[in-house]
C-alpha positions, -999 to 999 in steps of 0.1 A, spaced: 41 -234 -204 17 -260 -217 -5 -247 -245 -33 -263 -264 -27 -270 -301 -61 -273 -316 -72 -288 -348 -109 -283 -342 -134 -266 -320 -135 -294 -294 -98 -301 -291 -92 -315 -256 -54 -313 -252 -44 -299 -218 -50 -262 -215 -33 -240 -190 -49 -247 -156 -68 -278 -165 -50 -308 -149 -75 -324 -126 -56 -356 -122 -26 -338 -109 -44 -317 -83 -29 -319 -48 -46 -309 -16 -24 -278 -16 -35 -271 -51 -72 -274 -42 -67 -250 -13 -48 -225 -34 -75 -223 -60 -106 -224 -37 -96 -212 -2 -110 -178 -8 -140 -189 -28 -175 -195 -16 -179 -166 8 -211 -163 27 -237 -166 -1 -264 -153 23 -248 -119 20 -261 -106 -14 -255 -70 -6 -234 -62 -37 -254 -80 -63 -286 -66 -49 -272 -31 -49 -263 -33 -86 -296 -48 -97 -318 -25 -76 -298 6 -88 -300 -2 -125 -333 -20 -129 -354 13 -128 -335 27 -158 -351 20 -192 -320 5 -208 -331 1 -244 -300 -3 -267 -286 31 -276 -308 50 -251 -300 76 -224 -309 50 -198 -284 26 -212 -257 53 -211 -267 62 -175 -263 26 -165 -229 24 -181 -217 56 -163 -230 42 -130 -210 10 -135 -179 30 -142 -182 49 -110 -190 17 -91 -159 -1 -104 -136 29 -99 -144 26 -62 -125 -7 -63 -94 9 -78 -99 -9 -111 -86 7 -142 -119 15 -159 -127 29 -194 -161 39 -209 -157 31 -246 -181 45 -271 -190 22 -300 -213 23 -330 -239 -3 -338 -266 -8 -364 -300 -9 -349 -319 -41 -356 -341 -68 -341 -379 -66 -344 -385 -33 -361 -357 -38 -386 -369 -73 -395 -406 -66 -398 -403 -53 -434 -388 -86 -445 -419 -103 -431 -442 -79 -449 -424 -85 -481 -429 -123 -475 -466 -118 -471 -468 -97 -503 -447 -123 -522 -469 -151 -510 -501 -133 -520 -487 -127 -555 -478 -164 -559 -513 -174 -548 -527 -153 -576 -507 -173 -601 -490 -142 -616 -452 -135 -615 -449 -168 -596 -411 -172 -601 -403 -136 -593 -424 -135 -561 -410 -169 -551 -375 -155 -555 -383 -125 -534 -396 -147 -507 -364 -168 -508 -343 -137 -505 -364 -125 -475 -359 -158 -457 -321 -158 -464 -318 -122 -452 -337 -131 -419 -315 -161 -413 -283 -142 -421 -292 -114 -397 -302 -134 -367 -271 -157 -371 -247 -127 -371 -238 -133 -407 -229 -107 -433 -260 -87 -423 -265 -72 -457 -301 -62 -449 -291 -44 -417 -262 -27 -434 -284 -15 -462 -313 -3 -441 -302 0 -404 -297 32 -385 -262 37 -369 -265 44 -332 -242 48 -303 -237 25 -273 -211 22 -245 -190 -6 -233 -176 -6 -198 -141 -22 -196 -124 -26 -162 -89 -41 -157 -78 -59 -125 -50 -83 -117 -15 -82 -132 -14 -58 -162 18 -75 -174 6 -111 -171 10 -134 -201 -26 -147 -197 -59 -128 -198 -93 -138 -186 -121 -117 -202 -154 -119 -183 -183 -103 -202 -219 -94 -197 -243 -68 -211 -262 -40 -193 -289 -31 -219 -324 -46 -216 -349 -62 -240 -384 -54 -251 -410 -78 -242 -437 -93 -264 -463 -121 -267 -438 -144 -283 -419 -147 -250 -449 -160 -231 -438 -192 -212 -472 -208 -208 -466 -235 -234 -433 -248 -220 -447 -246 -184 -476 -268 -196 -452 -291 -214 -431 -296 -183 -461 -304 -162 -475 -328 -188 -443 -345 -198 -417 -340 -170 -395 -369 -181 -392 -354 -216 -381 -320 -202 -356 -336 -178 -336 -348 -209 -340 -316 -228 -309 -295 -229 -315 -274 -260 -338 -243 -261 -367 -242 -285 -359 -231 -320 -376 -197 -319 -363 -186 -353 -372 -217 -373 -409 -208 -378 -399 -172 -387 -377 -184 -416 -400 -213 -425 -426 -189 -438 -407 -174 -467 -390 -207 -473 -425 -224 -478 -436 -196 -501 -405 -201 -523 -410 -239 -523 -447 -235 -531 -439 -212 -560 -413 -236 -574 -435 -267 -571 -469 -250 -579 -483 -263 -546 -508 -237 -533 -510 -254 -499 -473 -247 -492 -476 -211 -504 -507 -205 -483 -490 -219 -452 -459 -199 -458 -480 -167 -463 -499 -173 -431 -465 -180 -413 -451 -147 -426 -482 -128 -414 -480 -144 -380 -443 -137 -376 -448 -101 -388 -475 -96 -362 -453 -109 -335 -425 -87 -346 -447 -56 -346 -459 -66 -311 -423 -67 -299 -415 -33 -315 -443 -16 -297 -439 -34 -264 -421 -18 -233 -386 -25 -222 -383 -49 -193 -364 -41 -162 -340 -69 -171 -331 -80 -137 -323 -115 -148 -314 -106 -185 -289 -93 -178 -284 -73 -146 -277 -106 -130 -245 -109 -151 -235 -73 -145 -240 -78 -108 -219 -109 -108 -191 -89 -125 -192 -62 -98 -192 -89 -71 -162 -105 -89 -144 -72 -91 -148 -67 -53 -133 -101 -46 -104 -97 -71 -97 -62 -58 -95 -75 -22 -72 -104 -32 -57 -98 -66 -47 -129 -86 -9 -130 -94 1 -138 -129 -33 -132 -145 -48 -101 -161 -86 -99 -158 -108 -77 -181 -144 -72 -168 -165 -61 -197 -202 -50 -197 -213 -44 -233 -242 -23 -246 -267 -31 -273 -267 -69 -269 -304 -71 -272 -304 -60 -309 -288 -94 -316 -252 -83 -308 -241 -47 -310 -215 -34 -285 -195 -67 -286 -186 -60 -322 -169 -27 -310 -151 -45 -282 -138 -70 -307 -126 -44 -331 -109 -24 -304 -94 -52 -282 -90 -85 -302 -59 -73 -320 -41 -71 -286 -55 -103 -272 -35 -134 -281 -58 -164 -288 -34 -188 -271 -33 -167 -239 -68 -153 -236 -99 -169 -222 -135 -156 -228 -162 -163 -202 -196 -148 -205 -223 -143 -179 -259 -140 -193 -291 -145 -174 -276 -161 -143 -305 -153 -119 -326 -184 -124 -326 -214 -99 -299 -236 -117 -266 -224 -130 -256 -241 -163 -226 -242 -186 -236 -232 -222 -213 -249 -247 -230 -246 -281 -252 -220 -297 -268 -211 -330 -303 -201 -342 -300 -225 -372 -266 -241 -373 -252 -251 -339 -216 -239 -333 -195 -254 -306 -175 -229 -286 -138 -234 -292 -115 -254 -269 -134 -279 -249 -106 -281 -223 -115 -246 -211 -151 -256 -205 -138 -287 -187 -117 -264 -164 -148 -244 -156 -169 -275 -148 -140 -289 -127 -136 -259 -105 -174 -256 -101 -175 -292 -89 -147 -283 -64 -171 -257 -50 -196 -285 -43 -223 -278 -69 -215 -293 -103 -226 -274 -134 -250 -291 -159 -230 -298 -191 -239 -300 -227 -264 -272 -228 -273 -257 -262 -290 -224 -271 -310 -217 -302 -307 -180 -294 -276 -159 -301 -254 -144 -274 -224 -121 -273 -202 -153 -269 -206 -160 -306 -182 -132 -315 -151 -143 -296 -160 -180 -303 -159 -173 -341 -126 -155 -336 -111 -187 -321 -108 -178 -285 -114 -204 -258 -150 -195 -249 -178 -205 -225 -210 -190 -212 -226 -193 -178 -264 -191 -179 -292 -204 -157 -327 -219 -160 -354 -235 -141 -343 -272 -140 -379 -284 -143 -391 -263 -172 -357 -255 -188 -369 -219 -190 -348 -188 -183 -367 -172 -155 -389 -143 -167 -370 -141 -200 -380 -109 -218 -411 -105 -196 -423 -76 -176 -420 -99 -146 -381 -97 -150 -378 -75 -119 -354 -76 -89 -380 -93 -66 -380 -123 -89 -343 -128 -91 -325 -158 -75 -296 -139 -59 -280 -171 -47 -274 -183 -83 -259 -149 -91 -235 -152 -62 -227 -187 -73 -218 -175 -108 -194 -150 -93 -178 -178 -72 -173 -200 -102 -157 -173 -122 -135 -163 -93 -124 -200 -89 -116 -201 -127 -95 -169 -124 -75 -182 -94 -69 -216 -110 -56 -199 -142 -34 -176 -120 -21 -205 -100 -12 -224 -132 5 -193 -147 25 -188 -115 36 -224 -113 47 -224 -150 67 -192 -144 
């Protein structure tokens, strides 16, 4: 069997299943004959979204648990081997990070008085570093020191050949986010209307976290250089970021139809297809994680439990997150501060190739300044990719973290298309595995 030998994240040597130049008409048919079923029939995806959207699925809540149990029952109807796996996570996100912002405001105020300038500047620098570390899924010392351990549940279903050499892991998350003023999309909507040519070339999300960390950084710099203007700007920045964080902490949880019941619904749709026509020579794990919206929770438990049994040279990781906007895209790079390419470009090339075979090419080269569950398998070295979606004109995720993220506003056609692309990838990998055998 051909296997990639990588020396870097973007190695492009042939990976199992990616040989577009060698495709024959028979090969095309084998991989895609059962793909692209009537996309007007959105019964399954609509069923999943409408059943789970009314549940308040805050990370670690009873509603999140109820959603996980519903998914277990739904997947068991398809004769999948399903497990409900309880995992621990440290609560985080807005409420946990607000004290760092308050400490930044206090440090800036002290620097402005001229007293204890070096000490206060150092405290501001530590606050900024702790913020950047936490949202980047670093060591998370602050969260470990102050966070509350809570319980979430991952749903893991297995289909296909349990003894196959290769495994495709398809993952999403079933918890939902809190809304807040920071997620208002008016500015980017205005930008797209005012400068449509600029947005058409824009494939990277706005750096939401940069201003948050810039506040304490400016305070530290102002303290070191004795420039009151920098310190004042940083103090105001910390105050603004803290206010926005408090707003998120007190805001309601969205229904999360797009983020991310769309991904969960696509997984159930995929399970129905693979159950009806199982792929030979490929093991498929369908995973719905909990607590993603605290900046990665349940995915850590899945990694600790399953990664030791998943060979990096024989396992592929494909995420589905917010796939209910008008245009399906292939996310290839992410990072709130430092952009990290997902490993093994050839796997992403395979996904783009089979999507093109289905008649609707994916937009390539998309980059996220947010963090997703994909960062965990990517850092572990697995071939990783993420399917997302956006409005092609505004480059916005439809209704992202807004109270308007409800089933009525979901583009079910894109959700179905995401399931079709993943199904095509699974069958292509299975075809290649069978031919090698």
